[in-house]
C-alpha positions, 0 to 999 in steps of 0.5 A, a space after each residue: 096249346 097245339 103242337 106237332 111232333 114228327 115222330 114218336 120219340 119227338 112227341 114223347 120228348 115234347 110231353 116230358 119237357 112240358 111236364 118238367 117245365 111246368 113242374 119246375 117253373 109253376 109247381 104244377 103237376 100232370 101226367 100225359 094222357 095217350 101214347 106217342 105211337 097213337 099220334 096224340 099226347 094230351 097234358 091237361 093243366 086245367 086252364 091250359 091243355 097241351 095237345 101234341 100230335 103227329 102230323 096225320 092226327 093233327 090234320 085229322 082232328 083239325 082242332 085249329 078249326 074247332 077253336 077258330 074263334 079262340 085267340 092265338 097267343 103265339 104262333 111258331 113255325 
């Protein structure tokens, strides 16, 4: 999963929400890697990896191009 947060605060809130929802709904535990001020927070659940980027970091790393052959399950704008 790839998502963008427009501020450090938003990246932190998105990571916290993912971690809490995965723990509550699926009993999966994980810890975030990276820090919001760095512009990239990653939460690894094995088969699912959540990438939370600042707009600049998302453009720089361009993971969508790297995974262009992958199947898009859901796109939100």
